[in-house]
C-alpha positions as CSV (number, residue, x, y, z in Angstrom):
1,M,0.3,0.1,0.4
2,I,1.4,3.5,-1.0
3,Q,0.7,6.3,1.7
4,Y,0.7,9.8,0.3
5,A,-0.2,12.9,1.5
6,H,-1.9,16.2,-0.6
7,F,-2.1,19.9,-0.5
8,Q,-2.5,22.1,-3.2
9,L,-1.6,25.9,-3.6
10,A,-3.8,28.7,-4.1
11,N,-3.1,28.8,-7.9
12,G,-4.1,25.6,-8.2
13,L,-1.1,23.1,-8.3
14,P,-1.9,20.0,-6.5
15,F,1.1,18.2,-5.0
16,Y,1.5,14.7,-3.8
17,V,4.1,13.7,-1.5
18,I,5.0,10.4,-0.7
19,H,7.3,9.2,2.2
20,D,9.9,6.6,1.2
21,P,12.5,6.5,3.9
22,T,14.0,3.5,1.8
23,T,16.1,5.9,-0.5
24,P,18.5,9.1,-0.2
25,I,16.8,9.8,-3.8
26,A,14.2,12.4,-4.1
27,A,11.8,11.9,-7.5
28,V,9.9,15.1,-8.5
29,N,7.2,14.2,-11.4
30,I,5.4,17.0,-13.1
31,I,2.3,16.0,-15.7
32,Y,1.0,19.0,-17.7
33,N,-2.8,18.3,-18.9
34,I,-1.4,18.5,-22.5
35,G,-0.7,15.8,-25.4
36,A,-1.2,15.5,-29.1
37,R,-4.7,14.9,-28.9
38,D,-4.8,19.0,-27.9
39,E,-3.3,20.0,-30.6
40,Q,-5.1,21.3,-34.1
41,A,-5.5,19.3,-37.1
42,D,-3.4,21.8,-39.1
43,K,-0.7,22.4,-36.6
44,T,0.8,18.8,-35.1
45,G,3.6,17.7,-33.1
46,F,3.2,21.0,-30.9
47,A,3.0,18.9,-27.1
48,H,6.2,17.1,-28.6
49,L,7.9,20.4,-29.7
50,F,7.1,21.7,-26.5
51,E,8.8,19.0,-24.8
52,H,12.2,19.9,-26.5
53,L,11.6,23.7,-25.8
54,M,11.5,23.2,-22.1
55,F,15.1,22.2,-22.0
56,G,16.4,25.1,-23.6
57,G,16.5,27.7,-21.1
58,S,14.1,29.8,-19.0
59,I,13.6,33.3,-18.0
60,N,16.1,32.7,-15.2
61,I,18.2,30.2,-15.9
62,P,19.7,29.6,-19.5
63,K,20.9,26.4,-19.1
64,Y,18.0,23.5,-17.2
65,D,20.9,20.8,-17.0
66,E,23.7,22.3,-15.8
67,P,22.0,23.3,-11.9
68,L,20.3,20.0,-12.2
69,Q,23.9,17.9,-12.7
70,R,26.0,19.4,-10.1
71,A,23.5,19.0,-7.7
72,G,24.1,14.8,-8.5
73,G,20.6,14.6,-10.7
74,D,19.4,13.6,-13.9
75,N,15.8,13.8,-16.1
76,N,14.3,13.6,-18.9
77,A,10.6,13.7,-20.3
78,F,8.1,11.9,-22.7
79,T,5.1,12.9,-24.7
80,N,2.2,11.1,-25.5
81,N,-1.4,11.4,-26.6
82,D,-2.7,12.7,-23.6
83,I,-0.2,14.5,-21.3
84,T,3.4,16.0,-21.2
85,N,5.7,14.3,-18.5
86,Y,8.8,15.7,-16.9
87,Y,10.8,13.9,-14.4
88,L,13.9,13.6,-12.5
89,S,15.8,12.4,-10.1
90,L,18.3,13.8,-7.5
91,P,20.3,13.5,-3.6
92,A,16.5,14.3,-1.6
93,K,18.7,17.2,0.5
94,H,18.8,19.0,-2.9
95,L,14.8,19.4,-3.8
96,E,14.8,22.8,-3.6
97,T,17.1,23.0,-6.6
98,A,14.5,20.4,-8.4
99,F,11.9,22.8,-7.4
100,W,13.7,26.2,-8.8
101,L,14.7,24.7,-11.8
102,E,10.7,23.1,-12.5
103,S,9.2,26.7,-11.2
104,D,11.4,28.9,-13.3
105,R,10.0,27.0,-16.9
106,M,6.6,27.2,-15.2
107,L,7.0,30.9,-15.0
108,D,8.4,31.6,-18.0
109,L,10.2,30.1,-20.8
110,A,13.3,32.0,-23.0
111,F,11.4,32.1,-26.1
112,S,13.8,33.3,-29.0
113,E,13.9,32.5,-32.3
114,K,17.4,30.7,-32.4
115,S,15.6,28.2,-29.7
116,L,13.1,27.4,-31.7
117,E,15.0,26.6,-34.8
118,V,17.4,25.0,-32.7
119,Q,14.8,22.5,-32.0
120,R,12.3,22.3,-34.7
121,Q,15.3,21.1,-36.5
122,V,15.9,18.6,-34.1
123,V,12.7,17.4,-33.9
124,T,12.4,17.4,-37.6
125,E,15.4,15.2,-37.8
126,E,13.6,12.8,-35.3
127,F,10.9,12.9,-37.7
128,R,12.6,11.9,-40.5
129,Q,14.9,9.6,-38.3
130,N,12.4,7.4,-36.7
131,Y,9.3,7.4,-38.8
132,L,10.1,7.9,-42.8
133,N,13.8,6.4,-43.0
134,Q,13.6,3.1,-40.7
135,P,11.9,0.3,-41.2
136,Y,8.3,-0.2,-40.2
137,G,9.1,3.6,-39.2
138,D,5.8,5.2,-40.9
139,V,3.4,1.9,-39.5
140,W,1.6,4.5,-36.8
141,L,1.1,7.0,-39.6
142,L,-1.0,4.6,-41.1
143,L,-2.9,2.5,-38.5
144,K,-3.4,5.4,-36.5
145,P,-5.7,7.4,-39.3
146,L,-7.3,4.1,-40.6
147,A,-8.7,3.5,-37.2
148,Y,-9.7,6.9,-36.1
149,K,-11.5,9.7,-38.3
150,T,-12.7,12.0,-35.9
151,H,-10.9,12.2,-33.0
152,P,-7.7,13.3,-32.5
153,Y,-6.0,10.2,-32.2
154,Q,-5.8,10.0,-35.4
155,W,-2.4,11.8,-35.8
156,N,0.6,10.4,-33.9
157,T,2.7,12.5,-31.0
158,I,5.9,13.7,-33.4
159,G,2.7,15.1,-36.0
160,K,0.6,14.3,-38.6
161,E,3.0,16.3,-41.3
162,I,6.7,17.1,-40.8
163,R,5.7,21.1,-42.5
164,H,3.5,21.4,-39.4
165,I,6.7,21.6,-37.3
166,E,8.6,23.5,-40.2
167,E,6.3,26.2,-40.5
168,A,5.6,26.6,-36.6
169,S,6.3,30.3,-35.2
170,L,7.3,31.7,-32.7
171,D,4.0,33.0,-32.0
172,D,2.5,29.7,-32.3
173,V,4.5,28.3,-29.8
174,R,4.3,31.1,-27.1
175,A,0.3,30.7,-27.1
176,F,0.3,26.8,-26.7
177,Y,2.8,27.3,-23.9
178,Q,0.4,30.4,-22.4
179,R,-2.7,28.4,-23.2
180,F,-1.5,25.0,-21.3
181,Y,2.2,25.5,-19.2
182,N,0.0,27.0,-16.2
183,P,0.4,25.8,-12.7
184,N,-3.4,25.1,-12.8
185,N,-3.0,22.8,-15.7
186,A,0.0,20.6,-13.9
187,I,0.2,17.4,-11.2
188,V,3.6,17.7,-8.8
189,V,4.1,14.6,-7.1
190,V,7.6,14.0,-4.8
191,A,8.7,10.4,-3.7
192,G,11.6,10.1,-1.1
193,D,12.5,10.8,2.6
194,L,11.0,13.9,2.7
195,Q,7.8,14.5,4.7
196,S,5.1,16.7,3.6
197,A,5.8,19.8,6.1
198,E,9.0,20.2,4.7
199,V,8.0,20.0,0.6
200,K,5.0,22.1,1.4
201,Q,7.2,25.0,2.3
202,M,9.3,24.6,-0.6
203,A,6.6,24.4,-2.8
204,E,4.8,27.4,-1.2
205,K,8.0,29.2,-2.0
206,W,8.8,28.4,-5.3
207,F,5.9,27.7,-7.2
208,G,3.1,29.5,-4.4
209,S,3.7,32.9,-6.2
210,I,3.2,31.9,-10.2
211,P,-0.4,33.0,-11.7
212,R,-2.9,30.9,-12.3
213,G,-3.6,30.6,-15.9
214,A,-7.2,30.4,-17.9
215,D,-8.6,26.8,-17.1
216,N,-8.3,24.4,-20.1
217,K,-11.0,23.5,-20.8
218,R,-11.1,20.5,-23.7
219,S,-14.0,19.3,-25.9
220,L,-12.8,17.0,-28.2
221,P,-14.4,15.2,-31.5
222,Q,-15.6,11.5,-30.1
223,E,-15.0,8.6,-32.4
224,A,-18.0,7.1,-33.8
225,R,-18.8,3.3,-33.2
226,Q,-16.8,1.7,-36.0
227,Q,-19.9,-0.3,-38.4
228,E,-17.5,-2.2,-41.1
229,A,-14.0,-3.7,-41.0
230,R,-11.1,-1.3,-42.8
231,E,-8.1,-2.8,-44.8
232,L,-5.0,-0.5,-46.1
233,R,-1.8,-2.5,-48.2
234,V,0.9,-0.7,-48.7
235,S,4.4,-1.6,-50.0
236,R,7.8,-1.0,-48.5
237,S,11.5,-1.7,-48.7
238,V,11.7,-3.8,-45.1
239,P,12.7,-7.6,-44.8
240,Q,9.2,-9.0,-43.8
241,S,5.6,-8.4,-44.6
242,A,3.8,-7.9,-41.4
243,I,0.0,-7.4,-40.6
244,Y,-1.3,-4.7,-38.1
245,K,-4.7,-5.3,-36.1
246,A,-6.3,-2.3,-34.5
247,W,-9.8,-2.4,-32.8
248,H,-11.6,0.2,-30.7
249,M,-11.6,-0.4,-26.6
250,C,-12.4,1.6,-23.6
251,G,-10.3,4.6,-22.1
252,R,-7.8,4.1,-19.4
253,A,-10.0,5.4,-16.3
254,D,-12.7,2.7,-17.7
255,D,-12.8,-0.1,-15.1
256,D,-13.6,-2.6,-17.9
257,F,-9.8,-1.4,-19.4
258,Y,-8.3,-4.6,-16.9
259,T,-10.9,-6.9,-18.8
260,T,-9.7,-6.0,-22.1
261,D,-5.9,-5.4,-21.3
262,L,-5.8,-9.1,-19.8
263,I,-7.5,-10.1,-23.4
264,S,-4.0,-8.6,-24.9
265,D,-2.4,-10.8,-22.5
266,M,-3.6,-14.0,-23.3
267,L,-3.8,-13.3,-27.5
268,G,0.0,-12.0,-27.4
269,S,2.2,-11.1,-24.4
270,G,5.1,-13.7,-24.4
271,Q,5.7,-17.2,-25.8
272,S,2.8,-19.0,-24.0
273,S,0.4,-16.6,-25.5
274,R,-2.5,-18.0,-27.4
275,L,-1.6,-16.7,-31.4
276,Y,2.6,-17.4,-30.7
277,K,1.9,-20.8,-30.0
278,T,-0.7,-21.6,-32.5
279,L,0.5,-19.2,-35.4
280,V,4.1,-18.8,-34.7
281,R,5.4,-22.2,-33.1
282,Q,2.5,-24.7,-34.2
283,Q,1.2,-23.2,-38.1
284,Q,4.6,-21.5,-38.6
285,L,2.9,-18.7,-40.1
286,F,4.7,-15.9,-38.2
287,S,7.9,-15.1,-36.8
288,E,6.9,-13.4,-34.3
289,I,3.5,-12.0,-33.1
290,N,2.3,-9.4,-29.8
291,A,-0.7,-7.4,-28.7
292,F,-1.3,-5.0,-26.4
293,V,-3.1,-2.4,-25.5
294,T,-2.6,1.5,-26.0
295,G,-4.0,2.7,-22.7
296,D,-5.2,6.0,-23.6
297,I,-7.5,8.7,-21.5
298,D,-10.1,8.6,-24.0
299,P,-11.1,5.1,-25.6
300,G,-8.0,3.9,-27.1
301,L,-7.2,0.4,-29.3
302,L,-5.8,-3.2,-28.6
303,I,-3.3,-3.6,-30.9
304,V,-2.3,-7.1,-32.7
305,T,1.2,-7.4,-34.7
306,G,3.1,-9.7,-36.3
307,K,5.8,-10.4,-38.6
308,I,4.8,-13.1,-41.5
309,S,7.3,-15.5,-42.3
310,P,9.1,-15.6,-45.6
311,G,7.1,-17.6,-48.4
312,V,3.7,-17.4,-46.4
313,D,0.6,-15.7,-48.5
314,P,-0.3,-12.6,-46.3
315,D,-4.3,-13.0,-47.0
316,L,-3.3,-17.0,-45.3
317,A,-1.6,-15.5,-42.5
318,N,-4.5,-13.1,-42.0
319,N,-7.2,-15.6,-42.6
320,A,-5.2,-18.1,-39.8
321,L,-4.9,-14.7,-37.1
322,E,-8.5,-13.8,-37.4
323,A,-9.6,-17.6,-36.8
324,A,-7.1,-17.5,-34.0
325,I,-8.6,-14.6,-32.3
326,A,-12.3,-15.8,-33.4
327,K,-11.7,-18.5,-31.1
328,L,-11.6,-16.2,-27.2
329,R,-14.9,-15.1,-29.0
330,Q,-16.1,-18.5,-28.7
331,K,-15.2,-20.2,-25.3
332,A,-14.6,-18.7,-22.1
333,P,-10.6,-19.3,-21.0
334,T,-9.7,-21.7,-18.6
335,A,-9.9,-20.1,-15.1
336,A,-5.5,-21.4,-15.4
337,E,-5.3,-20.0,-18.4
338,L,-6.8,-16.8,-16.9
339,R,-4.9,-17.3,-13.5
340,K,-1.4,-17.1,-15.5
341,V,-2.0,-13.6,-17.3
342,K,-3.1,-11.8,-14.3
343,N,-0.3,-13.2,-12.1
344,K,1.7,-11.8,-14.9
345,A,-0.1,-8.6,-15.0
346,I,-0.2,-7.9,-11.2
347,A,3.4,-8.9,-11.0
348,T,4.4,-6.2,-13.5
349,H,2.3,-3.8,-11.6
350,T,4.4,-4.6,-8.3
351,F,8.0,-4.5,-10.1
352,G,7.1,-1.5,-11.8
353,E,6.7,0.7,-8.1
354,L,9.8,-0.5,-6.4
355,S,11.9,2.6,-7.2
356,A,10.7,6.3,-6.1
357,L,10.4,7.5,-9.5
358,N,8.4,4.6,-11.1
359,K,5.8,5.4,-7.7
360,A,6.2,9.5,-8.0
361,M,5.3,8.7,-12.1
362,N,2.5,6.0,-11.3
363,L,0.4,8.5,-9.1
364,A,1.2,11.4,-11.1
365,Y,-1.2,9.8,-13.9
366,F,-3.9,8.2,-11.4
367,A,-3.8,11.4,-9.8
368,H,-4.2,13.4,-13.2
369,L,-7.2,10.7,-14.7
370,G,-8.9,11.9,-11.0
371,R,-8.2,9.0,-9.4
372,P,-5.3,9.0,-7.0
373,E,-6.4,5.9,-5.2
374,M,-5.9,4.0,-8.2
375,I,-1.9,3.8,-7.6
376,N,-3.2,1.4,-4.9
377,E,-6.0,-0.2,-6.7
378,V,-4.7,-2.1,-9.7
379,P,-4.1,-5.8,-8.2
380,E,-7.4,-5.9,-7.3
381,Q,-9.0,-4.6,-10.4
382,Y,-7.2,-7.6,-12.3
383,E,-8.0,-10.2,-9.7
384,A,-12.0,-9.2,-9.8
385,V,-11.4,-10.5,-13.6
386,K,-13.8,-13.6,-14.3
387,P,-13.3,-16.1,-17.2
388,A,-17.2,-14.8,-18.5
389,N,-16.1,-11.1,-18.3
390,I,-12.9,-12.0,-20.6
391,L,-15.6,-13.7,-23.5
392,D,-18.2,-11.0,-23.0
393,K,-15.7,-8.1,-23.4
394,A,-14.2,-10.5,-26.5
395,R,-17.4,-10.5,-27.9
396,E,-17.5,-7.0,-27.5
397,V,-14.0,-5.7,-28.3
398,L,-12.7,-8.0,-31.5
399,R,-15.7,-8.3,-33.3
400,P,-14.4,-8.2,-37.0
401,D,-16.2,-4.7,-37.5
402,N,-14.2,-3.2,-35.3
403,C,-11.1,-4.1,-36.5
404,S,-9.1,-1.8,-39.2
405,T,-6.0,-4.2,-40.3
406,L,-2.7,-2.5,-42.0
407,F,-1.1,-4.9,-44.5
408,Y,2.6,-3.6,-44.3
409,L,4.1,-5.5,-47.5
410,S,7.3,-6.5,-48.5
411,E,8.7,-5.2,-51.7
412,K,11.3,-8.2,-51.8
413,N,7.7,-10.8,-51.8
C-alpha cells in the first residue's frame, strides 16, 4: 500500500508527497495536462516540440541541465496522446534545486527564434529518422488514421506531417505555452525521504507566486462506433511483410480496461500466449507476434502485430490470425489460463513500483485521471476479472467490424 499526502496551492497547483525512507534519492514528476490530442489538425506535433523547448532555458536559468547535474541529478521527459511528463531524480537534500528549476520554466520560458529553430531541426530530424527513414517507421502514421476518423488520436505525437513543425512560428509556440503550461494545468508528485510539511514549505516558496492560467476546458470530437472492417495495403522496402490490427476499446480510467488488457496478454504477450503458440510455433505462419493495449485516456486501441514468415501468403496469414482470435470470442478461457495472465500483470505492476521515481510517475498519472487512489487498486482490479468477463469483452471488442487491418508488405515479396 502506497501512502501519500496531498495539498494544493492557491494558484491551483496540486502536490502529492510519498514519504519513502528507504532511499536517499528524491524523485519529482510533473504532468502537464497537454498531449497530442489537444493540438489543432493543421498544427500537430506541438506538444512534443514543447517537450524539447522546455529544456532550452527559462527566464532566469539559461541552461536547465547544468545546475541539476551539479546537484547530482538527472532528468528526462516524454509526450503522448494525453500528457506531457517531466521527471527528475536527485539527492533528497537537493530537492530545492529541483523546485527552483521546475518553477522557473513553469513561470516563463526564454523564447527566441534561435532556440525555436534549434528544436525545430531536432524534431524534424527525429521525424525523418524514426518515422520516414526507418523500416516499419511509418506504421503508426498509417494505422492510426485508419482506425480513427474524427478523434485527434488519428495523428501521432510526432505530428501528422513534418511541415507542421517546420512552419511553427514563435507566436504559435508562445500561445501554446501560455495556454497549457500553467500551475492549474499541472500535477507535481514528490517521492523520497521527505516530509509533507517541508515539501509544502518549498512548494509555496517556489511555485506559490506563479499566476494561475485560464482553465483548460477540453472539448474533443468523439469517435463514432466503427461499423465495418477497414483495410489498407502498402508496399515498403522492409525485410518481412507484416500485419497490424487495431480494435477500438475503452479508455484507461474505465473499469473494463483491466479485462481488455488481460485479453491482449492472453492473445499475444510472450511465448506462452495463444497467438504465439498457434501461429508461430505450430503453424509457423508468423516469425513473431505481439498484442497490447494503447492505454489512452479516451477510448483507445487493442493492437495485434505480427511479422509474416518468409514465403507465406499475407492473406493466408491474416485468415489464420483472425481464426485464432475468433476462438476467444467463442469460449471463455479456463481459470488456469486467466490466472497465468493475471499473475503476470500484477507482478509487472508490483515490480514497476519499487523505485521512488516509478511511484511518483504512477501516482501523478492516476491523479491526472482524477483518481489517485487507483495506484493501490490495480492488483484488485485485475483479480476481479472472471473468465465470463473475458468472453463478454472479447465478443464486444474483437468484432470483425470493429477492426482496422494494415497489410505492410515487403516489396521483395
